[in-house]
N, C-alpha and C positions, 0 to 999 in steps of 0.2 A: 504494500500500500504506500509506503514512503517513496518507493521508486516511481509509482504512478503519479503522485503529487508533484514530485520534482520535475519529471519529464513534461507533464502537462503545463506546469508553470513556465518551463523553458519554451515550450511551443507558443504560448501566448505572448511571452516577452519578445521573442524573435519574430512574431507575426509570420509564421511559416506555413500556415494552413493552406495557402495557395501554392506552395512549393511542393510539387509531387515528389521530387527526389528526397528532400529532407524530411518531408512527412513520412515517407516510406522508411527512412532510416530510424526515425523516432519510434515508429510502430515496431520495428525489429528490436530496438533497444528495450522497449516496454515489455514485449513478449519474453525476450530473453531474461530480463532482470526479474520478472515475476516467476519464471521457471526456476531460476537459480537462487532466488531470495533465501530459500531454506538451506542452501549449501554454502553461500558466501558469508564471510564475517562482515561485521559492520564496517571495518576498515576498508575492505575491498569494494564493498558497495559504494562507499563515499568516494573512493578513488575513481572507480569507473564512471559513476554518475557525474561527478564534478568535472572531470577532464572531458567526458563526452559532451556535456553541455557547453563547456568553454570552446571545444573544437567546433561544435555546430555553430556557435556564435561567430567564430572566425570564418567559417565556411559561408555563413549568411552574408558577411561583409564582402567576401569575394564574389558571391552570387549577385550582389547588388551592383557590382562594377561591370565593366565591359569585358568581352572575350572570356567569359567563364567556361571552364572545361569540366564536365562531369567526372571524367576519369581522373584528372588532377585533383579535383575536389575530394573524391573518395580516398585517393592516396594521401592527401594532406590530412584528412580526418584520421585515418588509421595511424599514420606516423606521429601525429600530434599526441594521440591518446597513448600509444606505446612508449614514445620517448619521455613524455612528461610523467607518466606513471613510473617509469624506470628511474627517473631522476629523483622523484620524491620518495620512492620506495628505498632507494639507496640511502637517503637521508635518514629514513626511519630505522634501517638496519644499523646505521652508525650510532644513532641515539640509543638504541637498545643495547648495542655492544658496549658502549661506555657508560651506561646506566644513567643517562640524563633524566629518564622518567622518574627517578627517585630523588632528584634534587629539589631543594626548597626554592621558593620563588626568586629570591635574590641571586643566588649562584646561577640559576637557570637563565635569568634575563641577561646576565653577562655573557652567556654562551649563545643565546638566541640572536642577538644583534649581529655579531660577526657571521653567524650561520646564514642569516638572511642575505647579507652581502655576498657571501661565497656562493650561495645557491642562485642568486640573481646573476652572478657572473657565469656560473655553470650553465644556467638557462640561456643566457645571451650567446655563449659560444655554440651550444647545441642548435639553437634556433637559427642563428646566422648561417651555420654550415648547412643546415637542412634547406633553408630558403635558397642559398647559393647553389646547392646541388640540384634543386628543382629547376632553377633558372637555367643551368647548364644542360641538364638532361632533356628538359621539355621546352626550352627556349621561351620561357615565360618573361614577358616584359621586354623593355628595350635593352640591347646589348650594352654592357658596361663592365669595367674592370673591377676586381675584388676590392681594391682600395676605395674606389668611388662608391661601390655598393655599401661598404662599411660606413663611410662618411654619411650616407643617406639614411641608414637604418640602425646603426649601432646604438645611438642614444635612445631611440624609441623602444627598441627591443629590450634594452637594459632597464628602462623605467617600467615597462610591462613586467619584466622579470621581478623587479622589486615589489610591485603590487601583488603579483600572483604568489610569489614565495612567502611574502609576509602573511597573506591570508592563509595559505596552506599550513605554514609552520605554526602560526599562532593558534589556528583551529586544532591542529594535531596536539599541541601541548596543553591546550585548555581541556581537550578530551581526556588526555592522560591524567591531568591534575584532578578532573572530576572523578575519573575511575579510581584514582588513588584515595580520594576522600571517601568515596563510597565503600571501598575495601576497608579503610580505617574505621568507619562507623560500624560496619558489620563485625569487624574483629573486636572492637570495643564492646559491642553489644553481646557478642559471644562470650567474651571474658567476664563481662558483668553477670551474665546468667550462670557461668561456671562458678564464679565467686559466691553468687547468691545461693546456689544449690549446695556448695561446700559449707557455707555459713549455716544454712538451715540444717544440714546433716550434723554439723558440730553441735548446734544447739539441741537437736533432738537427742544426740548421744549424752548430753548433760542432763536433760530433763527426765529421761526415763529412769536412770539410777536414782535421781533425786526423789522421784515419785515412789519408786519401789522401796527405797530405804524407809521412807515415812510410813508406808503401809506395813512393812515388816516390823517396824518398831511398835506400831499399834498392836499387831498380833503378839509380839513378844511380851508386851505388858499384860496380856490377858492369859498367858500360858499358865501361870501359877494361880492367878486369882479365879479364873473361870475357864477351865480347859474346853468346855463345850462351846463357849463363845469364841475361843481361839480357833477351834476346828471350823466353826462357821465363818470366822474371819479368813481362814485359808481358802474356803470355798469362794468367798467373795473376791479374794485376790486373784484366784484363777479366772473368775469371770471378768475381772478388770483386764487381765492380760489378753483374754480372748476378744473383748469388745473394743479395746483401744490401743494397747501397746504393741500388739503383734503386726498391725497394719503399718507399712512404711510410708504411707502418704502423709504429706505435710498438712493437707486440708481434709477435713472430714465433715459430713453432714451434721447439722445441729442435732438431729435426732440421735445420732450415734454418740455425740459428745455428751448429751444429757443422760443416756444410758450409763456412760462411764461415771458421770457426776452422781447419779443415784446410787450406784454400787459403792462409790467412794464414801458417800454420806452414810450408807448402811454400815460400812466397815468402821467408820469413826463413831457411830452411835453405840457400837459394842463397847467402846472405851468410855464415852461420855454419858451413855445411857440417857436419862431424862434431861440432862444439862444441855443437850444438843437437839434443837428442833429445826425443821426446814419448811419453807413455804415457796411454792413455784407459781408464777403467773407468766405463761408463755403463749405467744401468738403462734398457733399451730400452723399457720400458713408459711412460717419461716423454717419449718423443720427440715426442708430439703436444701436450705442454703448452706454452703460450705464455709467453715470457719477454721482457723488454725487449731490443730489438734492440741488438746489439754489446756486450751485458753480459759474456758469457764472453770475447769477443774482446778487450775492454778489459783484463780481468784477465790474459789471456795476454800481451798487448802489454806491460803493466807488468812481468810476471814476466821477460820477455826483456830489456827495457830496463834495469830496475833490479837484475836478478839475473844472468841468463846472460851478458849483454854485459859485465859487470864482472869476470867470472872468466876467467882465462887458459885453463883447460881446458873452459870452458862448463859444461853440465849438462843435466839432464832436467826438463822441465815435465810434471807429472802432473795430469791432470784426472779428478776423481772426482765423479760425479753420481749421487745416490741419493735414494730416498724415505724421509723420516722423519716418520711420522704424517701431519700435514696440510701438511707443507712439502717443497719440493724443496731438497736440500742440494747446493750446488756448491762444490767445494773445489779450488783451484789451488795446487799446491806446487812450490817450486823452491829451489835453493840461492841464497844471497845474504844481504844484510843489510837491515834495515828502516830507512829514513830518514824522519825527520819531514817533510822537504820533499816526499817522495813523496805523503803524504796531504794536505798542506795546499796544495801548489802545483801538483800534477799535474792537468792539465786533464781527462784521461780519467777519473781516479778521482773527482774532485769532480763531474764531469758525471754519472757513474753514480750516485753517492749522491743527487744531486738528482732524477734520473729515478726512482729507487726510491721516494723520498719522495712524489713527485707521483703515481706509479702505485698504490702500495700503502699509503701512509701509514706507520703505525708497524708494520705487519705484516711488512714485509721488513727484513732486516738485512744489513750487510756489515761484516766484521771482519777485521783484519790481525793476525797473530801471528808472532813470531820465536822459534824454539827455540834452545837453547844450542848445538845441533849446527850451526847456521847455516842451518836450514831455515825459509823464509818461507812462510806459508800465508795465502791469502785465502779466507775462507769466506762464501759468499753463500747466504742462506736466503730463498726465495720461497714465498709461500703457494700451495697448489695450488687453483686456481679452476676 
């Protein structure tokens, strides 16, 4: 499709619809480019289309003048395309060989300016020799010596070479620069994803032992006091392992997280008995929404450890989960007091903050508040994806 647009544009620009010969050439180019479009690289497509259009323009100028020869016009077209593709392709090979495509803008500009001058001289020599050869072989134009020919054409050909080589070289290096930036962005994105996955894996490796040790300590405290409750605690721990810890996913449905939370609360109730109560208010339409694994459980664990466990009469842990516009709002409330060490040194809380940052960036938030009545509230906002 890009070939079709370029050739049609050239056709309109040159006003060649009335020219049967050049119209025929354009049709051949169109059919050929469409047939080969899936086999040629973008570089070769641009080379062929660019120099074909330029050669057709020069052919149109010759056609507009007197004594135009179709045979010479075809040979001019073919030699122009072949020679100038060869010249620019040699430059490309030179650039790739010496690694100019990897240079920064400053060092590259210092090389581009001399390169344009050299390529313009190269273009001038090749073009002058080609025109002179055509003049001698086909007796084109009035007879004249080589010195006189150069005096009439050298400056014009050189200026045309400056223009053409400047356009080609700048376009080529801009393309190379754009490709390099695209590769850099892709590589940085790939590295960021690798680092993110590695960080999440590291955090998961921290949170699982932390969770297990707390659960085992609860069971240990019941072994001598209440062996039956300890056995029930072991059953609950095995259920916890099946429902949450054995899955390697970083995100789990809210329904699965709440199963884990209920099992954990049942395990803790074996230790605290009537001192620990729980209350749930959950929007059931959110049950399929995925959240970071152990997110609610971590907040529940902190509420018990830093709140309920410090109170003689215990208290109630309240879990409210609701939809607020584009976010899921999770609120964990309990009696207690808010300690600075809890936020700065607690492994579970710090771990959760890092996982939220890695998973959602700045779109998720976790906030702790303490009311004058002694109510501590942890509020977790997660974007609904």
